N, C-alpha and C positions, 0 to 999 in steps of 0.2 A: 413164353411163360407169363403169368400174370399174378399179381398179388391178390390175396383174398381167396384163392382157390383152396379147397380142402373142406372137408365136412365140418359142420359146427361142432360135432362130437370130438373130432381130432383137435380142433383149435382149443376147445374147452379143456380137454385132457392135457394138452401141452401147457396151457396157461396155468393150470392147477399145480403143475410141478415146478413152476418158476418161483424164485424168490429174488426180488430185485431190491437191493438195500445199499446204504452208504454208512460210513463211519463218521461221526461228528465228535469233535474234541477241541480242547484248548491246545495251542502250540506246545510241543514237548510232552504231551501226554502219551505219546507212543503210537500215533495213528498209522504212520507208514510202516512201522515195525509190525503192528497188528495185522495190517493188510497182507503183508507177506507171510506172516505166521498162519493166517487163515488159508492162503493159497498153498502153503507148505503142507498143512494137515490134510488138505483136499487132494494132495499129490498133483496139483497144477504146476508146481515148480519143484525142483530137486533140492535147492539150497537157498536159504534166506540170507540177506545182507543187512547190515545196520545202516541207518540213514547217513551217518557221517563217514562211513567206510573206514573205521578205525582198524588198526592192526593189519592193513593191507586188504581188508575185505572190500568188495565192490559196493557201490551205492545202491540204494533201493531201485529196483528195475522200473517201478512205476513213476519215479521222478526222473524225467528225461532231459529237462531243460538245463543248460549249463549253469544258470544262476541257482537252480535248485541244488545241484551237486556241490557248488562252491560254498553255499550258505547252509546246506543241510536242512532245507525246508521244502515243503510241498507247495508249489504255485499252481500247477495245472491239475487237470483231472484225467484219470484213465479209467478204463473199464476192464475188469477181469471176469471172465466167464468160465465156469468149471462145474463139473458134476460132483455131487456129494450124496451118496446113498441113492435114493430114488428122486432126488431133487436136482434141478439145474439152477445154480446160483449166479446171479449177475451182481458183482460187487463193484460199485461205482466209487472209485477212490477220489477223494476231494482234497482241496488245499486245506492245510491245518492252520496256516497263519491267519491271524485276525484281519490282516490287510486284504485278504482275498475272500471275504465273506460272500461277496456277490456271486462269485463263481460257484461257491458251495451252495448258495440258494438255488441257482439254476439246476444243479445236480439234484437237489432235494425235490425239485419239481418233477423228476423222472423216476423216483423210487417209491416203493410201497411200504418200506420200513426202514428203521435206522438203528445202529448200535451207538449208544452214547458211551464214550470212553472217558473214564475218570482216573486221574492220578491218585493212587492210594494216599499220598501225603498231602495233596492239595485239594482234593474233592472237586466240587463245582467251581469252575473258574469263569471269568467274564465271557470268553468266546463260547464256552459250552452253553452258558445261559442264553446267549444271543441265538445260537443255532437251535437250541431246544425251542426257543420262542417261534422260530420258523417252522419246526416240526409241529408244534401245537397249532399254528396258523393253518397248516396244510392238513391237519388231522393224521399225521404219520405216527403209528405206534413205535415205541422205543424200547429196545432191550439194552440194559445197562451192564457194562463190563468194567469192574474195578481192576485197573492194571497196576503193574509194578509192585505186586505183593511180595516180591523177593527183595524189596528195599524197605528201609525204615519208613513208616507211615502212621496213619491214624487208626483208631479203633474201628472195627467194622460196623458196630452198632451206631457209632457216631456218624459215619458216612451215610448210613441208611436214613438216619434222622435228618441229616442235611438235605438229602434228596426230597424227602417229604415236606420239610418246612419251607425250602426255598423255591421249589418249582411245583409243589402240590401233587407230585406223583406218589402213589402208594407203592413202596418197594416190596417186592416178593422174592427173596433169595431162593434160587434153585439149588445152589451148593453153598458150602461154608468152609472157610479156611481153617486148617489146623496149624497153629503157630502164628504169632503176631507178624505184622508187616515187617519184613527184614529177616524173619526166621520162618520162611514158608516151608512147611513139611508136606502138605498135600491138601486134598479137598474131600469133604463128605458130601455125597449126593443126598439131598433131602428127600427125594422120592423113595429111595429104597434103603438108605442108611449105609450104602457101600462107601468104602474109603479107597482113594487113589493117591499113592505116594509118587512123587516125581523125582527124577534124577537128571541133572543137567547133562547136556551134550556140549562138546567144545564150542564155546562162543554162541550157543543157541542156533547154530547154522542148520541143524537137522532136527527132526521131531524128537522131543524129549522122551526119555524112557519112562514109562508109566508102569507102576506095580500095583496090582489090586490086592489089598491086605485085609484079611478078616478083622472084624471089629474088635474081638477079644485080644488078638495079637497087637493090633494098633494101639489099644488102650495100654497094654503093657510096655510097648516100645516108645510111644510118644509122651507118656507121663503126664505132667501138668498141662501141656499144650492140648492134649486130648480131653482132659477134664474141663478145661476152660471152654473149648469148642462145644462140648456136650451141654454145658450149662447155658451157653448162648443160644444153642438150638432149642433148648427147652423153653427159653424165654420167647423166641420167635413163635413157637407153637401157642404159647399163652396169649400173645397179643394178636394172633390171627394173621401173621405175615405170610399168607399163602396166595398163590396166583389165581386171579379171577379172569378168565379169558375174555369175558364181555367187557370188563373194566380195562383190560389191556388193549383190546381193539378200539375202545372208545377214547384211549389216551389218558385214562385215569390211573392206571397201574403200570408198573414196569418190572419184568423179570430181571433179577440181579444175579450176576455170576462174578466170581473172583478168579484172579490168575495173574500171569506175568507173560506178556507177549514175547519179550526178548529171549528168554530161555524156553519159550513154548509151553509154559505150564497153564493148563486149563483151557487151551485154545480149542481142543477137540470138542469139549463140552459146549463151548460157545457156538461152534459150527452146527452141532446137532440141535441146539436150541433154535438157531435161525431156521434150520430145515423144518423143525416141528411146529414152531410157533409164529414165525414171521408170516404176514399175510401174502397170499398169492395175488396176482393182478386181478382187478375187478373192473366193473363198468366205470368209465370216466365221464364226468359231466362236461358237456360242450358249452360254448359261449351263450347258447340260448337256454341253458339250464336243463337240457335233456341228457339222460344217461345213455352213453353208447356202449352196448354190451361188448364183452371181449370177443364174442362170436360174430360180430358185425363185420362187413368187409374191411379190408386193411385201412388203418389210420395210424398216424404217428405224429409226434411233435418234436421239433428241433429244440434241444435244451442247451446245446453248446456248439460253437464253431471255433475251430482252432487251425491256424496255419503254422508252418515251420516245423512240423513234427518229423518230416522226412527231408533232411538237408539235400539229398540227391535230387529230389523232385520239386521241392518248394511248393507242395500242393496245399490245398485248403480242405479241411475235413469237417463235415457236419455230423454231429452225433444226434441220432434220432431214437427216441423211445417209442417202441411199438405199443400202441394203446389197444388196438383191436385187430382181429383177423390174422391171416398168414401172409408173410412177405416172402417173395421169391426173387432172388437176384436176376436182374434182367427185366423186371417188371417196369412198366411205365406208370408213374404216379402223377397225381395232379397236385400242383402247388396252390393251396387254398387262397392265399392273398392275391395271386395274379391269374389263376385259372390255367396257367401254362403247364405243359407236360414236362416230366422230369424222368430221364432214363437212369437206371440203377445197375448198369453192367458191372461196375467195380465195387459193389457192396463189400464191406470188410468188418471184421471185429478187431479191436485195437487194445493193446496194453502197452503203455509207454511208446517206444519206437517200434515195437514188434506188431506186425499186422498179419492177418490171415484172411483168406476169402470166406465170406459168409454166404452160403447158398440159400438158406431159409431162416426165418425168424418168426417168433410168436409173441403174443402180449407179454410184456416185461423185459424182452430182449432189447439190446441196443445195437443199432446199425450205424456203421461209419460210411458216409458217402463222400469220396474224394472229389475235389473240383466241382462241387455242386454250387455253381455260381448263382447268386441271387438269394440263397438261403440265409436267413438271419434267425437269431434266438427267438423262440416262441412261435415260429411258423408251423402251420399244420400241413401235412401231406395225407392224401387219401386216394382210394380207388372206388369207383362205382357210386357209392352213396356219399354225397358231399357232407363235410363236417368242418367246423372250425372250433378249436379249443381255446379257452381264455388265454390271453397273453401272459407271459411270465414277468411279473413286476420287477423293476429295478430297485436295488437297495438305495437308501438315502446317502448321497455322498457327503463327506465332511471335509474334503481337501480339494483345492482348486488351483490349477496352474494354467498359464497362457503358454502355448507352444508356438515356437517360430523356427523355421529352418535356418541352419547356420550358413548354408551356401545357397544363394538365390537361384543358381543354375540347377539345383535339385528340387525346384518347386513342384514339378510334375510328380516326382517320386514321393515327395512330402505329402501331397494331396492323396495319392494312392494309398500310402501307408496309413494316413489318418482314417480314411474310409474303411480300410481293411480291419484295423485294430478296433475301430468303433463297432463294426458288425460282429466281431468276436466277443465284444464286451470286456476287453482289456481295461478300457476306461470308458466313461460316457463323454461324448463330444458335444459341446454346447457352442452355439454360434450366435452372433448378433450383427446387425448391419453396421453398428458402431465400430466393432473390432475387425470385421471382414473375415474372409476365408483364410487369409494369410496368418491370422492369429486366433485360432480356435481356443476355446477354454476347455480344459480337460478336468473332469470331475471324477473323484475316486473315493472309495471307502477308506483306504489306507495309503500312506505315502509310498509303500513298496510297489504299488501298481505303476507309479510313475517311473520307477527304476526299470521295470519290465518294458514299459512303453519305450523309454529312451533306448534301451539295449536293442530292442527289436527294430526300431526305426533305423538305427545305424546298421545293424547286421543284415536284416532281410530286405530293406528298401534302399540302402545306400543314401539315407537322408538324415544325417546327424542333426539333432534338434537342441535348442536351448529352452529351458523352462524358467518362467518367472512366477513367483508365488502371488496369489491373490489372498486377501485377508478374510474371505468369506468362510463360514463354517457350517452354515445351515441352508438347506434347500427345501422348497415347497413347490408342488405342482399348482400352477395357476391357469388363467385363461386370458384371451386377448383383451377383454374388457378390463379385467383387473390389472393387466400389464400396463395399460394406459395410465392408470392411477399411480402405479408403483414406480414406473420409469422416472429417472432423474432424482429420486429421493436419496438422501444421504444413507450410505451403508447398504444400499439395495441395488441389484441389477437383475434385469429379466432377460433371459437368453432362450434360445430354441434348441431343444434336443434334436440332433440330426436324425437319429434313428427312427423316431416316430412323430416328429413335429410338435411334441408337447412344449408348452411354455413352462420354463423352470425359473422361479424367482430365487435368487441367492441372497443371503443376509450375512452381515458381519457376525452376528451371534443370535442366540435364541431370544434374548431380551428385546432385540430390535423387532423380531417377529411378533412378540407379544404386544409391543407398543403399537405396531401397525394394526394388529387385530383389534385392539381396543379403539383405535382411532377410526378404523374402517371395518366394522363388523360384518359388512355384506360382501367383502372381497372373497374370492376363491383362493384359499391357501391350504391345500390338502397335503398332510404329511405323507412322506414316502415310506415304504416298508422298512421296518427296523429303526425308524427315526424315534429317538427318545428311549430306546432300550438301554437300561442302565449298564454302565461298565462294571 
């Protein structure tokens, strides 16, 4: 078998029915709960669980790492693939916690659209703003879902105004809630005026019961809540809050839906919106600026590498987004950075710890390749027609630690663990001749990344480490010539990033950066992605 075989018409048709998307949110906005609610409504799973497993319910299936279960947060990323209507949806679940922004960015490099999840009481929060900035940077269209409408929250018009004022997106509600936040009665579909009333199921573990109620009966039964919703809908019509598909595709407008993921209210409407409106895979621009059509021979890009997902085998899984062509399991691919061949006998699709064999894949799909040694984040794979896609940039780290092995007899395991977790992107590993290989510097977006690093070094590699904090807070990409000027200056250190050899200058604070820029305006000090995005 070989990848890329199949008519261009077949590949184009399969790509057209794919929707590959992620959910972005602030911690505690309900991202993991929404992920499972979407899967539940698509009948991909039979019963949803809450993140914290309260009342004896199991933890969210996509959160597989022990630390995730104990802390009730999402650290890793999973892929859920399911059919819904005439579409095949690839939902890339991402970390919700702010400390794992970098892993989320890598996932956003592999999607064509995103759901921006807002808490009805809190609206736009710091992490949502940062991740939306990444979506804007990558040109990813965004669908907005206002969650937790079954709990006390803000006025819906106020939330829409915040979206427009703070991130410049023109909100276009597709449905509208009847009942204030905390007194959720149901939803009015703006397209046809139909009303759906919801009834809770025990704990929200199964799909909510939905009742379609005629407008005249709803008006009589819902009373003032219906009157208020009708007046707000009339106002939306007056101000022209309607969806413009060109503006949506250009990242200037966002469809907005209301609901509550935990009791499964409004989730079906969200799924249908993703199916109808989210973009299908399209031509991707390569490193030379040329567009590679989805019908070209197979190509894909590694956006995540993860080890320790299967304790029985301790394997290492590379997640690859298919960018063009047809993939068939067993095909031999070419690794663009080295030109070496790569076998794909054990291609899989993965959700949490659950795996299944994947025989074929098309643009938009995600392939999991176990034990694909030598693959790192950003690598391109292809058949027949060579191609290289642009690398996936790293986030700007803000926290720095020096790592040392506690037991020198475990030095070999220490080095192997450092290299492994660096290639996965758990942390960025920086080195210098001054510190040596026995004391690498770990750079991270958030301090919880160090907890993951420490736990995995002890558990998976048998090399417990001790970390000591460095006072640096800001990083810039520099070059060899600038490094010679910077080295030895107070509050500055220049290190080399192991993964790509880049020179990284670290500073005690942003004021030290500005002082050096004033003193040496010709130095190379390039900000990294998301540097300076306001909290």
